[in-house]
C-alpha positions in Angstrom: 87.4 52.3 21.3 84.4 50.7 22.5 83.3 50.9 26.0 80.0 49.7 24.9 80.4 46.5 28.1 81.3 49.4 30.7 83.1 52.4 31.1 84.8 54.7 33.4 84.2 55.6 36.9 83.8 59.0 37.6 85.8 58.5 40.8 88.2 56.2 42.4 86.3 56.1 45.0 96.3 41.2 78.6 99.2 40.4 80.2 101.0 37.9 79.2 103.0 36.5 82.6 99.3 36.6 84.4 98.0 34.5 81.6 101.0 31.8 81.7 100.4 32.1 85.7 97.0 31.4 85.4 97.4 28.6 83.3 100.0 26.4 85.3 98.0 26.8 88.6 94.8 25.4 86.2 97.0 22.6 85.6 98.6 21.7 88.7 95.3 21.8 90.2 94.0 19.4 87.3 96.7 17.1 88.1 95.7 14.0 90.5 98.2 11.7 92.3 99.0 8.4 90.2 97.9 10.0 87.7 96.9 7.2 84.8 97.3 7.1 80.6 93.7 7.3 79.9 93.4 10.5 81.9 96.1 12.5 81.1 95.1 12.0 77.8 91.8 13.2 78.4 93.5 16.2 79.9 95.7 16.7 76.3 92.1 16.5 74.6 90.9 19.3 76.4 93.8 21.2 76.2 93.3 21.1 72.2 90.0 21.9 71.6 90.0 25.7 72.7 92.1 26.0 69.7 90.6 24.0 67.4 86.8 25.4 67.7 89.3 28.7 67.6 90.1 27.9 64.2 86.8 26.1 63.1 85.2 29.3 64.3 86.9 32.0 63.8 85.7 34.7 61.3 87.0 34.4 58.0 89.4 37.1 56.9 87.2 39.4 53.8 90.0 40.1 51.6 89.7 36.1 50.5 87.1 37.0 48.6 89.5 39.0 46.6 92.3 36.8 46.5 91.5 35.5 42.8 91.4 37.9 41.4 94.5 39.2 43.0 96.5 36.4 42.3 95.2 36.8 38.4 96.4 40.1 38.4 99.8 39.0 40.3 99.9 36.5 37.1 98.6 38.1 34.2 101.0 41.2 35.2 104.0 38.6 34.8 103.0 37.2 31.6 106.9 37.4 29.6 105.3 39.3 26.6 105.3 42.6 28.9 108.9 42.0 28.8 110.0 40.6 25.8 108.0 42.4 23.6 106.6 45.1 25.5 110.5 45.6 26.5 109.1 46.7 30.1 112.0 46.7 32.4 112.8 42.7 34.1 113.5 43.5 37.0 112.0 44.2 41.0 109.9 47.7 39.9 109.4 46.7 36.4 106.8 44.2 37.7 105.8 45.6 40.5 104.9 48.6 38.1 103.1 46.6 35.2 101.3 44.8 37.9 99.9 48.3 39.3 98.6 48.7 36.2 96.6 45.7 35.3 95.9 46.5 38.9 94.7 50.3 38.6 92.3 48.6 35.6 90.8 45.7 37.3 90.2 48.2 40.7 88.4 50.7 38.3 86.2 48.1 36.8 85.3 47.2 40.3 83.9 50.3 41.4 82.2 50.7 37.4 80.2 48.3 39.2 79.6 50.0 42.5 81.9 46.8 44.3 83.9 50.2 46.9 84.1 47.8 49.2 85.7 45.2 47.2 88.1 47.6 45.4 89.2 48.4 48.7 89.8 44.5 50.4 92.3 44.3 46.9 93.7 47.4 47.4 94.8 45.6 50.8 95.7 42.3 49.1 98.5 44.6 47.8 99.5 46.1 50.6 100.3 42.6 52.2 101.4 41.4 49.3 104.3 44.0 48.7 104.8 44.1 52.5 106.2 40.4 52.8 107.8 41.0 49.8 110.1 43.7 51.1 110.3 41.3 54.4 111.8 38.8 52.1 114.0 41.2 50.8 115.5 41.7 54.4 114.3 45.1 55.0 113.2 46.1 58.7 109.9 47.0 60.1 111.3 50.4 60.3 111.9 51.7 56.7 109.1 48.8 55.3 106.3 51.4 56.4 108.5 53.7 54.5 108.3 51.9 51.3 104.5 50.5 51.5 103.5 54.5 51.9 105.5 55.0 48.7 103.9 52.4 47.2 100.4 53.3 47.7 101.6 56.2 46.6 102.1 55.4 42.9 99.2 53.2 42.6 97.1 56.4 43.2 99.1 58.4 41.1 98.8 55.5 38.6 95.4 55.0 38.9 94.6 59.0 38.5 97.6 58.3 35.2 95.2 55.1 33.2 92.1 57.2 34.0 92.5 60.0 32.3 94.3 58.4 29.0 91.4 55.0 29.1 89.1 57.8 29.1 90.7 60.2 26.5 91.4 63.8 28.0 95.0 62.2 28.3 98.1 59.9 25.6 97.6 56.3 27.3 100.9 55.7 25.6 102.8 59.0 27.6 101.4 57.6 30.7 102.9 54.2 29.7 106.3 55.6 28.7 106.1 57.8 32.6 105.0 54.5 34.6 106.3 52.0 33.0 109.3 52.9 31.9 109.7 55.3 34.1 110.6 57.8 31.2 113.2 55.8 29.8 111.0 55.5 25.7 111.6 51.8 24.6 111.1 51.3 20.7 108.2 52.6 18.6 107.0 49.2 18.6 107.6 47.9 22.4 105.6 50.8 23.4 102.5 49.9 21.0 102.2 46.5 21.9 101.8 47.2 26.0 99.4 50.1 25.2 97.1 48.0 22.5 97.5 45.4 25.2 96.0 47.8 27.9 93.1 49.3 25.8 91.9 45.9 24.8 92.3 44.1 28.2 89.8 47.6 29.6 87.8 47.1 26.7 87.2 43.2 27.7 87.5 43.9 31.7 84.3 46.4 30.6 82.2 43.1 29.9 83.0 41.5 32.9 80.5 41.4 35.5 80.7 41.6 39.2 81.0 38.0 39.8 83.3 37.2 37.3 85.7 39.4 37.7 85.8 38.3 40.8 86.4 35.2 40.5 89.3 35.3 38.8 88.7 36.5 34.5 90.5 39.0 33.7 88.7 38.9 30.4 
C-alpha cells in the first residue's frame, strides 16, 4: 500500500424571578395613560432589539467549521455497499460501527496534518450527534451520559485498532471483524470488500489537503 501522499500520525492526539420582576417593573414605568398604537409599536421594537442583536453578533460555534466534514462522514458511513456487499449489520449498532470506522480515518488524517484542534471539534460533533440520537430513542438524561461514555470509549478503541492496522503493525481484517462485525465473522468476500475499500480510502485521504478535508472531501 502506497502512503506517498500521507501517513499515520504518531500520536492521537442569575436569579430568574429577580430578572422577571425587574422586567415587569421597567415595562410598567415606561407605560403612559392612553398610549397610542404608534407608541406601543415603538416599545415592541425596542423590546425586540436585544434579541435581534444577540443573534446577529453572538459568537459562532467553532465546531461548525467541521460540520461539512462530519456530514460527509455520516453520508459515507450510510452508503448501501457497506451493508450489502460488505454485510455489515444494517442495525443501529452496525451503522454506528461503520460511521466510526470512517470517522477514525478522518481523525487520523487531521492529526497527521497537524489539525489537532479540528479533530477535537469533529469528535465533539460526533458526541453531540450521538447524544441527539439517543434522546430521540427516548433515553433519559440519567442514562444518556453512560451511553455517551461507552461510545467515546469505543471510538478511542477503534482509533487504536485502525491506526495499528493501517500502519502495518496489525491485521486490518482482524480489526474489521472485531469492530464492524463484533466477532460474528462475515463471508470472506464481504470482509475483503470492506477491507479493500477502507484501505483505498486511507490512501486517498493521505492525498488530501487540510482545506479539502474540512470541505467534506473524503477522497
